[in-house]
Structures are given as C-alpha cells and as structure tokens.
Backbone as CSV, one residue per row, in Angstrom:
resi,resn,N_x,N_y,N_z,CA_x,CA_y,CA_z,C_x,C_y,C_z
1,UNK,156.123,302.585,105.370,156.740,303.603,104.543,156.395,303.360,103.078
2,UNK,156.223,304.453,102.337,155.910,304.303,100.914,157.184,304.005,100.127
3,UNK,156.999,303.575,98.888,158.147,303.246,98.028,159.022,304.479,97.824
4,UNK,158.386,305.655,97.660,159.163,306.873,97.435,160.015,307.234,98.646
5,UNK,159.482,307.064,99.857,160.265,307.344,101.064,161.439,306.379,101.172
6,UNK,161.194,305.106,100.861,162.268,304.104,100.861,163.351,304.495,99.864
7,UNK,162.927,304.914,98.680,163.885,305.288,97.635,164.698,306.510,98.048
8,UNK,164.036,307.510,98.658,164.758,308.705,99.100,165.806,308.355,100.144
9,UNK,165.440,307.489,101.078,166.395,307.075,102.118,167.562,306.307,101.502
10,UNK,167.274,305.398,100.559,168.336,304.622,99.927,169.235,305.524,99.084
11,UNK,168.636,306.485,98.388,169.413,307.416,97.562,170.392,308.201,98.445
12,UNK,169.911,308.681,99.561,170.763,309.421,100.503,171.905,308.534,101.008
13,UNK,171.580,307.288,101.336,172.595,306.339,101.822,173.636,306.054,100.733
14,UNK,173.191,305.823,99.498,174.119,305.546,98.392,175.060,306.722,98.167
15,UNK,174.504,307.941,98.216,175.341,309.130,98.005,176.408,309.250,99.082
16,UNK,176.050,308.939,100.325,177.048,309.052,101.397,178.056,307.900,101.347
17,UNK,177.617,306.698,101.031,178.524,305.540,100.975,179.539,305.701,99.847
18,UNK,179.066,306.086,98.671,179.939,306.110,97.495,180.521,307.490,97.197
19,UNK,180.399,308.426,98.135,180.960,309.762,97.925,182.463,309.652,97.672
20,UNK,182.915,310.178,96.546,184.330,310.127,96.205,184.769,308.824,95.538
21,UNK,183.862,307.864,95.381,184.198,306.586,94.737,184.054,306.773,93.226
22,UNK,185.177,306.686,92.510,185.160,306.920,91.063,184.403,305.829,90.303
23,UNK,184.207,304.681,90.901,183.515,303.578,90.226,182.000,303.788,90.197
24,UNK,181.479,304.629,91.096,180.031,304.831,91.234,179.600,306.046,90.427
25,UNK,178.479,305.908,89.704,177.902,307.028,88.967,176.404,307.060,89.163
26,UNK,175.885,308.208,89.549,174.442,308.400,89.657,173.983,309.007,88.342
27,UNK,173.287,308.214,87.531,172.811,308.693,86.236,171.587,309.583,86.406
28,UNK,170.767,309.234,87.391,169.579,310.006,87.756,169.246,309.579,89.191
29,UNK,168.284,310.235,89.847,167.962,309.819,91.227,167.424,308.395,91.350
30,UNK,167.120,307.740,90.212,166.633,306.352,90.270,167.449,305.410,89.390
31,UNK,168.615,305.842,88.932,169.429,305.010,88.050,170.908,305.189,88.384
32,UNK,171.605,304.056,88.572,172.988,304.091,89.043,173.852,303.106,88.266
33,UNK,175.132,303.453,88.118,176.099,302.547,87.501,177.235,302.331,88.488
34,UNK,177.799,301.131,88.450,178.983,300.853,89.259,179.938,300.007,88.432
35,UNK,181.204,300.445,88.384,182.231,299.695,87.666,182.852,298.713,88.644
36,UNK,182.752,297.432,88.329,183.344,296.380,89.141,184.729,296.121,88.561
37,UNK,185.766,296.378,89.337,187.139,296.213,88.854,187.771,297.568,88.574
38,UNK,189.088,297.587,88.494,189.826,298.826,88.269,189.799,299.221,86.795
39,UNK,190.062,300.490,86.533,190.204,300.956,85.152,191.360,300.229,84.502
40,UNK,191.168,299.753,83.287,192.223,299.031,82.595,192.227,297.535,82.881
41,UNK,191.458,297.093,83.853,191.356,295.662,84.165,190.519,294.999,83.073
42,UNK,191.060,293.999,82.368,190.278,293.373,81.285,189.023,292.645,81.794
43,UNK,188.980,292.350,83.084,187.798,291.671,83.632,186.855,292.644,84.347
44,UNK,187.082,293.937,84.174,186.191,294.931,84.782,184.891,294.968,83.973
45,UNK,183.778,295.250,84.660,182.500,295.383,83.971,181.641,296.403,84.691
46,UNK,180.610,296.853,84.016,179.747,297.909,84.526,178.340,297.366,84.705
47,UNK,177.775,297.607,85.884,176.390,297.197,86.155,175.557,298.457,86.284
48,UNK,174.386,298.444,85.669,173.458,299.561,85.805,172.200,299.052,86.485
49,UNK,171.785,299.782,87.525,170.568,299.430,88.263,169.622,300.616,88.191
50,UNK,168.404,300.370,87.710,167.381,301.418,87.638,166.187,300.984,88.474
51,UNK,165.711,301.894,89.305,164.574,301.590,90.167,163.271,301.822,89.414
52,UNK,162.309,300.935,89.654,160.958,301.130,89.125,160.213,302.016,90.124
53,UNK,158.991,302.438,89.774,158.221,303.306,90.678,157.925,302.625,92.006
54,UNK,157.751,301.305,91.989,157.363,300.590,93.203,158.542,299.883,93.874
55,UNK,159.774,300.140,93.403,160.967,299.582,94.046,161.009,300.109,95.479
56,UNK,161.373,299.354,96.484,161.985,298.034,96.546,160.983,296.869,96.670
57,UNK,159.681,297.158,96.614,158.706,296.060,96.668,158.762,295.245,95.375
58,UNK,159.132,295.882,94.268,159.311,295.183,92.995,160.790,295.249,92.618
59,UNK,161.262,294.310,91.816,162.691,294.276,91.489,163.136,295.486,90.660
60,UNK,164.385,295.921,90.829,164.916,296.980,89.978,165.259,296.396,88.601
61,UNK,165.528,297.264,87.651,165.925,296.818,86.311,167.454,296.749,86.282
62,UNK,167.985,295.575,85.997,169.437,295.377,85.928,169.862,295.377,84.472
63,UNK,170.982,296.028,84.176,171.446,296.095,82.788,172.965,296.051,82.726
64,UNK,173.451,295.450,81.651,174.888,295.459,81.362,175.094,295.916,79.919
65,UNK,174.198,296.784,79.431,174.241,297.223,78.039,175.169,298.414,77.819
66,UNK,175.869,298.861,78.850,176.764,300.010,78.702,177.870,299.693,77.708
67,UNK,178.333,300.703,76.988,179.387,300.529,75.994,180.652,299.964,76.646
68,UNK,180.851,300.283,77.925,182.012,299.789,78.675,182.098,298.260,78.611
69,UNK,180.945,297.594,78.522,180.890,296.121,78.530,180.963,295.507,77.134
70,UNK,181.358,296.284,76.115,181.305,295.762,74.739,182.280,294.627,74.469
71,UNK,183.258,294.394,75.346,184.198,293.283,75.118,183.736,292.002,75.805
72,UNK,182.634,292.078,76.521,182.132,290.911,77.255,181.088,290.199,76.403
73,UNK,181.212,288.885,76.292,180.254,288.127,75.471,178.869,288.180,76.115
74,UNK,177.853,288.029,75.287,176.484,288.085,75.807,176.215,286.928,76.770
75,UNK,176.877,285.794,76.569,176.685,284.654,77.476,177.182,284.994,78.877
76,UNK,178.331,285.647,78.973,178.878,286.038,80.279,177.967,287.093,80.918
77,UNK,177.500,288.052,80.111,176.582,289.078,80.631,175.320,288.425,81.193
78,UNK,174.744,287.487,80.441,173.525,286.806,80.890,173.770,286.035,82.180
79,UNK,174.933,285.419,82.276,175.289,284.666,83.476,175.372,285.594,84.696
80,UNK,176.023,286.739,84.525,176.143,287.708,85.630,174.761,288.214,86.028
81,UNK,173.951,288.593,85.026,172.606,289.112,85.312,171.743,288.066,86.010
82,UNK,171.893,286.797,85.635,171.113,285.729,86.277,171.503,285.601,87.747
83,UNK,172.806,285.653,88.038,173.265,285.562,89.431,172.805,286.770,90.240
84,UNK,172.850,287.962,89.616,172.370,289.169,90.302,170.863,289.092,90.538
85,UNK,170.138,288.494,89.588,168.685,288.364,89.717,168.332,287.486,90.929
86,UNK,169.147,286.456,91.177,168.941,285.615,92.363,169.089,286.458,93.628
87,UNK,170.090,287.335,93.644,170.297,288.211,94.802,169.132,289.189,94.951
88,UNK,168.580,289.651,93.828,167.419,290.554,93.860,166.244,289.851,94.543
89,UNK,165.977,288.616,94.128,164.842,287.879,94.695,165.034,287.618,96.187
90,UNK,166.276,287.400,96.603,166.553,287.159,98.023,166.366,288.421,98.857
91,UNK,166.524,289.604,98.231,166.455,290.870,98.969,165.205,291.690,98.651
92,UNK,164.246,291.095,97.962,163.044,291.834,97.568,162.355,292.438,98.791
93,UNK,161.971,293.708,98.664,161.308,294.398,99.775,162.267,295.214,100.615
94,UNK,163.579,295.072,100.369,164.565,295.860,101.114,165.401,296.672,100.128
95,UNK,166.077,297.697,100.654,166.978,298.504,99.822,168.137,297.602,99.413
96,UNK,168.302,297.381,98.108,169.278,296.368,97.687,170.339,296.857,96.721
97,UNK,170.335,298.116,96.326,171.299,298.587,95.332,172.730,298.396,95.832
98,UNK,173.003,298.853,97.050,174.343,298.685,97.638,174.689,297.193,97.737
99,UNK,173.733,296.387,98.190,173.944,294.948,98.340,174.324,294.303,97.006
100,UNK,173.631,294.703,95.938,173.911,294.138,94.619,175.305,294.536,94.115
101,UNK,175.669,295.812,94.299,177.003,296.260,93.873,178.093,295.516,94.646
102,UNK,177.892,295.358,95.955,178.896,294.672,96.786,178.958,293.179,96.442
103,UNK,177.806,292.574,96.162,177.751,291.168,95.769,178.551,290.957,94.483
104,UNK,178.379,291.878,93.536,179.113,291.779,92.272,180.614,291.959,92.511
105,UNK,180.991,292.895,93.390,182.417,293.101,93.679,183.020,291.860,94.331
106,UNK,182.290,291.271,95.277,182.787,290.089,95.989,182.916,288.870,95.077
107,UNK,182.084,288.787,94.049,182.065,287.615,93.165,182.600,287.901,91.768
108,UNK,183.358,288.980,91.620,183.856,289.393,90.290,184.604,288.268,89.582
109,UNK,185.511,287.607,90.280,186.312,286.554,89.641,185.430,285.404,89.165
110,UNK,184.483,285.005,89.999,183.565,283.914,89.637,182.695,284.345,88.443
111,UNK,182.212,285.594,88.451,181.367,286.094,87.369,182.117,286.088,86.041
112,UNK,183.406,286.437,86.088,184.179,286.640,84.855,185.075,285.454,84.502
113,UNK,184.874,284.298,85.140,185.772,283.166,84.899,185.738,282.687,83.440
114,UNK,184.618,282.833,82.756,184.519,282.393,81.359,184.738,283.534,80.372
115,UNK,185.186,284.676,80.877,185.355,285.860,80.024,186.691,285.837,79.297
116,UNK,186.626,285.985,77.976,187.820,286.173,77.160,187.638,287.481,76.412
117,UNK,188.446,288.501,76.734,188.250,289.802,76.086,188.325,289.691,74.566
118,UNK,187.474,290.420,73.898,187.462,290.427,72.442,188.639,291.283,71.990
119,UNK,189.547,290.668,71.235,190.782,291.367,70.858,190.558,292.522,69.900
120,UNK,189.599,292.415,69.005,189.405,293.490,68.024,189.062,294.798,68.719
121,UNK,188.234,294.752,69.761,187.872,295.976,70.472,189.085,296.546,71.194
122,UNK,189.918,295.661,71.739,191.112,296.114,72.435,192.048,296.817,71.466
123,UNK,192.244,296.230,70.275,193.162,296.848,69.319,192.605,298.170,68.816
124,UNK,191.293,298.285,68.674,190.698,299.550,68.255,190.974,300.616,69.304
125,UNK,190.796,300.293,70.582,191.046,301.288,71.624,192.527,301.665,71.661
126,UNK,193.418,300.713,71.372,194.845,301.043,71.328,195.144,301.996,70.188
127,UNK,194.542,301.760,69.029,194.752,302.635,67.877,194.258,304.042,68.208
128,UNK,193.101,304.118,68.811,192.533,305.417,69.153,193.452,306.153,70.129
129,UNK,193.929,305.471,71.141,194.775,306.140,72.132,196.109,306.552,71.533
130,UNK,196.596,305.811,70.542,197.861,306.173,69.900,197.661,307.409,69.023
131,UNK,196.537,307.478,68.311,196.300,308.594,67.402,195.906,309.869,68.119
132,UNK,195.343,309.778,69.295,194.841,310.945,69.995,195.909,312.029,70.205
133,UNK,197.114,311.689,70.709,198.069,312.760,70.954,198.675,313.374,69.684
134,UNK,198.522,312.731,68.538,199.145,313.242,67.318,198.562,314.606,66.964
135,UNK,199.322,315.355,66.198,198.887,316.704,65.847,197.892,316.636,64.706
136,UNK,196.641,316.789,65.027,195.579,316.791,64.022,195.388,318.228,63.555
137,UNK,194.860,318.420,62.360,194.620,319.798,61.905,193.752,320.548,62.902
138,UNK,194.170,321.752,63.269,193.462,322.501,64.307,192.104,322.993,63.834
139,UNK,191.881,323.053,62.532,190.593,323.533,62.027,189.459,322.605,62.446
140,UNK,189.737,321.291,62.522,188.697,320.339,62.928,188.277,320.589,64.365
141,UNK,189.220,320.907,65.222,188.904,321.134,66.630,188.039,322.372,66.808
142,UNK,188.255,323.393,65.983,187.480,324.627,66.109,186.040,324.426,65.645
143,UNK,185.830,323.524,64.687,184.492,323.287,64.163,183.604,322.555,65.161
144,UNK,184.204,321.810,66.074,183.429,321.007,67.019,182.702,321.921,68.004
145,UNK,181.435,321.673,68.176,180.625,322.477,69.080,180.955,322.126,70.529
146,UNK,181.038,323.137,71.363,181.381,322.912,72.769,180.237,322.186,73.481
147,UNK,180.589,321.160,74.261,179.587,320.406,75.009,179.400,321.055,76.377
148,UNK,178.159,321.301,76.760,177.869,321.904,78.067,177.266,320.852,78.991
149,UNK,177.593,320.960,80.263,176.986,320.058,81.241,175.555,320.526,81.496
150,UNK,174.777,319.693,82.187,173.398,320.065,82.498,173.363,321.348,83.329
151,UNK,174.277,321.452,84.301,174.315,322.633,85.167,174.620,323.884,84.349
152,UNK,175.560,323.777,83.388,175.906,324.922,82.548,174.724,325.316,81.665
153,UNK,174.017,324.319,81.132,172.853,324.608,80.296,171.765,325.304,81.115
154,UNK,171.541,324.805,82.345,170.534,325.401,83.227,170.879,326.853,83.525
155,UNK,172.145,327.113,83.844,172.598,328.449,84.175,172.393,329.380,82.983
156,UNK,172.715,328.896,81.787,172.548,329.681,80.575,171.065,329.960,80.323
157,UNK,170.232,328.951,80.541,168.787,329.107,80.334,168.207,330.111,81.326
158,UNK,168.723,330.115,82.557,168.238,331.053,83.566,168.577,332.497,83.199
159,UNK,169.685,332.693,82.499,170.097,334.045,82.114,169.300,334.564,80.917
160,UNK,168.795,333.660,80.091,168.129,334.076,78.854,166.615,334.012,79.002
161,UNK,165.931,334.704,78.052,164.474,334.568,78.035,164.137,333.275,77.288
162,UNK,162.864,333.015,77.049,162.462,331.731,76.459,162.847,331.611,74.981
163,UNK,163.283,332.704,74.369,163.693,332.661,72.966,165.194,332.420,72.845
164,UNK,165.884,332.315,73.988,167.318,332.092,73.955,168.118,333.384,73.842
165,UNK,167.449,334.541,74.008,168.133,335.826,73.908,168.401,336.372,75.306
166,UNK,169.544,337.024,75.443,169.896,337.616,76.725,169.084,338.893,76.929
167,UNK,168.729,339.226,78.185,167.919,340.423,78.423,168.707,341.691,78.085
168,UNK,167.997,342.749,77.774,168.611,344.028,77.420,169.487,344.501,78.580
169,UNK,170.718,344.864,78.261,171.612,345.413,79.272,172.403,344.377,80.044
170,UNK,172.395,343.118,79.617,173.084,342.062,80.368,174.578,342.293,80.462
171,UNK,175.153,343.028,79.491,176.593,343.232,79.511,176.978,344.694,79.745
172,UNK,176.053,345.480,80.236,176.351,346.877,80.504,177.298,346.981,81.682
173,UNK,178.196,347.914,81.616,179.145,348.152,82.695,178.554,349.231,83.586
174,UNK,178.682,349.062,84.882,178.228,350.077,85.820,179.079,351.332,85.569
175,UNK,178.448,352.422,85.164,179.156,353.641,84.756,180.021,354.176,85.895
176,UNK,179.490,354.211,87.102,180.242,354.751,88.236,181.493,353.916,88.497
177,UNK,181.352,352.599,88.494,182.514,351.728,88.707,183.535,351.934,87.604
178,UNK,183.047,352.032,86.374,183.942,352.187,85.221,184.741,353.487,85.326
179,UNK,184.059,354.579,85.657,184.744,355.863,85.754,185.731,355.884,86.914
180,UNK,185.368,355.230,88.031,186.281,355.235,89.180,187.542,354.430,88.889
181,UNK,187.428,353.414,88.045,188.606,352.608,87.704,189.491,353.301,86.681
182,UNK,188.876,353.930,85.675,189.662,354.528,84.600,190.125,355.931,84.950
183,UNK,189.411,356.609,85.816,189.771,357.993,86.171,189.434,358.906,85.027
184,UNK,188.510,359.783,85.225,188.052,360.673,84.162,189.107,361.749,83.872
185,UNK,189.329,362.058,82.608,190.302,363.079,82.203,189.791,364.491,82.560
186,UNK,188.475,364.632,82.735,187.896,365.941,83.028,188.260,366.407,84.434
187,UNK,188.596,365.502,85.333,188.893,365.849,86.730,190.217,366.584,86.866
188,UNK,191.098,366.464,85.913,192.433,367.039,86.047,192.462,368.500,85.836
C-alpha cells in the first residue's frame, strides 16, 4: 500500500474513533491535536501531530507549540516530546497517531511530574475571565468584524462572482409567489 492509502485509512479510523471527543481536533486531513487531561486541569497539555508526505514510513512531526501549552516549561515539553519520539521509533511503518495520543493519555502523570504551572499566566486568564462578563461599551462590539468559518466563506464565495459581487437578481422575489401571499387589490 502507498503512503497516501495508509494515511486515508488512518484518517478514516481517527475520525470514527474520536467522533464526539471534545479533546480531539482535526486541523487538516494530515494534522491533528489532542488535549491530554480535562479542561481546567493544570496538568493538561496539547499534542499536535502532523503527517509528512511519506508518513507512516517516516516519522510524523510532533509539536507542543500550541498556545494552550504556554504554562508548561520548555524542559517539560522537551521531555514529553522525547518520550513520544521513542514511541514513534517503536511504531515506525505503522499507523501511530492513535497510539501516540493513547500513550500520552496513559502516561500523563509521569509526563507532567516536574510541571509547575506558571502563575502569571494563570492570573492573566483569571483577570480576563472576570472582565469578560462586565458591561463594556457596545460601540466596540459593533466595530469588530464578524468571523466566518471556512464553510461559511466557501458558501459565500460560491454565491458571488470572482469580484466578490452577487449575481444580478440574487434577491429578487418571485412575483407570482409574492402576489399570491399579499393578495392583489385589483382582484376585489
């Protein structure tokens, strides 16, 4: 089997295994994140695995650079990545994304034994969460541009021509439907 066929099969398996799992995120068909630990757990961390073109014959790219991990010291991150790298070498040539996520979940306590959360980041997040519900001037909220998802952007692009303009008549009302709903005064 080619690397692409292996990747397609593994992608399908990952989607079915982690369906409904809030800890799993598919960033792209070759890049995945998994949160080890519950939300709010000070020892929770995020692992990102990206497949290379020749994966699983070559190792995937492992990363802990997500903002979620900003309270974890670089020494602890390096230690976790080194242990995961050992698991990568042991599983080279096989689909290993699920194996790596499960290995990290099983060894979370051992991975994070030297972790001391950085207090400044914690206090910043507390300040932010306290200020969020307060009544901020509504004018600032109106100025913020609405964020669209990829699907919404695609749908909008499909409706418009290449210049970003809607086609002529996109908002025209069907005259017959309109008259049947309003009832013409001439009929009386």
